[in-house]
C-alpha positions in Angstrom: 18.4 -4.2 5.2 21.5 -4.2 2.9 19.3 -5.9 0.4 16.7 -3.1 0.7 19.3 -0.5 0.1 20.6 -2.4 -2.9 17.1 -2.8 -4.4 16.5 1.0 -4.0 19.7 1.8 -5.8 19.5 -0.8 -8.5 15.8 -1.2 -9.4 13.7 1.7 -8.1 15.1 4.8 -9.9 14.8 6.5 -6.5 16.2 10.0 -6.0 15.9 9.9 -2.2 16.5 7.0 0.3 15.9 7.4 4.0 17.1 5.2 6.8 15.3 5.3 10.1 16.2 3.5 13.4 13.8 3.8 16.4 12.3 2.1 19.4 8.6 1.8 18.7 7.9 0.3 22.2 10.0 -0.8 25.2 12.1 -3.8 24.2 11.6 -3.2 20.5 13.9 -1.9 17.8 12.9 -1.0 14.2 14.9 -0.2 11.2 13.4 1.1 8.0 14.7 1.8 4.5 12.3 4.0 2.5 12.7 5.4 -1.1 10.8 7.5 -3.4 11.3 5.2 -6.4 9.1 3.4 -8.8 7.6 1.0 -6.2 6.2 -2.4 -7.0 3.4 -4.9 -6.0 4.9 -7.0 -3.1 2.1 -9.6 -3.7 3.2 -10.2 -7.2 6.4 -11.9 -6.0 9.9 -11.6 -7.4 10.9 -12.1 -11.1 12.6 -15.4 -11.9 16.2 -15.5 -10.7 15.6 -12.7 -8.2 15.5 -13.7 -4.5 16.0 -10.4 -2.7 12.5 -10.3 -1.0 12.7 -14.0 -0.1 16.2 -13.5 1.4 15.0 -10.6 3.4 12.1 -12.5 4.8 14.3 -15.5 5.6 16.9 -13.4 7.4 14.2 -11.6 9.5 12.7 -14.9 10.4 16.1 -16.3 11.5 16.5 -13.6 14.1 12.8 -13.6 15.2 12.0 -10.2 13.6 9.0 -9.1 11.6 9.5 -7.8 8.1 7.0 -5.4 6.5 7.1 -4.3 2.9 4.9 -1.4 2.0 4.9 -0.5 -1.7 2.8 -0.1 -4.8 3.7 1.0 -8.3 4.4 4.7 -8.5 4.7 5.3 -4.7 8.1 4.2 -3.6 8.9 1.4 -1.1 9.3 1.1 2.7 10.9 -2.0 4.1 10.8 -2.2 7.9 12.3 -4.8 10.2 11.0 -4.9 13.8 12.8 -6.9 16.5 11.5 -7.6 20.0 8.3 -7.2 21.8 
């Protein structure tokens, strides 16, 4: 999630970043970084030389977590990692 915070600060032009930690169900833990920045199309992939999204997906998979990226241009971004369950 450090990568999500870095992306919000470096690329999104966000004026607000929220960090949320909660237990969505017994035995689960979720962490979310949400910003009100420029947003992007997650399906478009990363520009050449940028591996932030790929690195986040890899790290989530390594610990058996699910990574969800919710964003579109002009709407900000929410990156959520859910572990357990």
